[in-house]
N, C-alpha and C positions, 0 to 999 in steps of 0.2 A: 348263639348260647355264647356268653362270656366266662372264661373262666381266670380265677386268681389262683397262686402258688406261693407259699411262704414257709422259710426252713427255721426250726427251731435247732436247739442242742441240750440235749442234758448227760451228764456223767453217773454210771452207775455200776452197783456188783450184782452178780447174780451166777447161779450154777443152775445147770440144767437136768432135772429130774427124771428123765425117761430116757437118757442114753445109757448105754453100758456103764459098770463102773469105773473103768479105767479111762473112760472116752476123755479129751482134754476137758470136754464143757462140764464136766461131771463136779469138776473142781469150781471152786469160789474165782471169781474172774472179774475182770471191769471190763467195760467200753466208752467211748465217749459217742454217744448215738447221736445220730443225723434224725430228725423229722421232718417229713415234707407234707404240708396240708394244703389239699386241693379243693377250691369250691367252685361251684357253678350256678349260675342263673340266667334266666332270659331277659330278667326286668332289672334294668341298674337304677340304685337309688343314689342321687345327687352326683351321675357319674359312674357310680363305681355296685362292685357285687358284695362288698363290704371293707371298710374301712380297714386298712392293716393294723391301724393301732387298737380297732373293735376285736380284731382275730387275736391280737397280743393279750388282749384282755382276758379273751376266753380260754386261751392255751396257758396261762400262767398257771393259775391252780391244779390244772392236770397236770403239767409237767414236775411241778414243784413236789408233787405225791412220789415222782421218781427220781428226781435231782439229788445225787450223791446219797442214792440209797441203798438196800439189798433189794431187790425185783422181787425175792422170792417172799417177801414180806407181803406183797401185793398178790400177787400171780404164781400158784404153787410150780410151773413150770414156765418160765417168763423166755420163750421163745420169741424173735422178732416178730412173728407171725402173729402171735398171741397178745405182744405189746401192743402192735395195729389197731389188733380188732379192741384192745382196750379203750383206747386212746378215742377211737371211732363211736364207739359206744357213749362215751364220754362227750364227746362234742355236739352229738346229733342233738342232745337236748339244750344245749345253748344256742345253737346258730338260729336266726332269724328265720320265722317262715318265710318260702318263696326262694332260699338258697339251699342248694343239696350238695350235703359231702360228696366229691368225687372219688378221692383215695385220701388215704394215709399211707405214708411210704417209712419204715423204719428203716436206718441204714445202720449196721451192727457194727461194720468196717467201711471203709472206703471203697470197698469193690463188693460189697454183698448187702440187698435191702431185701426186706419183705414188702410186698404191699397189699393193703386191704382196699376193696371196693364194695362198700355196701350198696345191697340190693334193694329196688323200691325207690 
């Protein structure tokens, strides 16, 4: 099994709707998010799981929906957990057959991330 991983980033604002009224995250604030995408495959095509440039082409429109936006326009309660699930659901439709999404890791700060690992 071969695994590749690439890191992306976007800047966005959000507020959490499922926290108490005076919780710091209930107010609009922003983050410079980092997103790690890991793919795996047993077979290599031309010596690669997937060309990193092809992964860029897959990720560009996905992250463009978030970059410099209010994440609440896309997700009702945009936690790092729910952002990672949303990204994963959009990636799996675009990666070639035979390649599996291993995980999506969304870093909200340099010390805190949520990681989604699809099953199946």
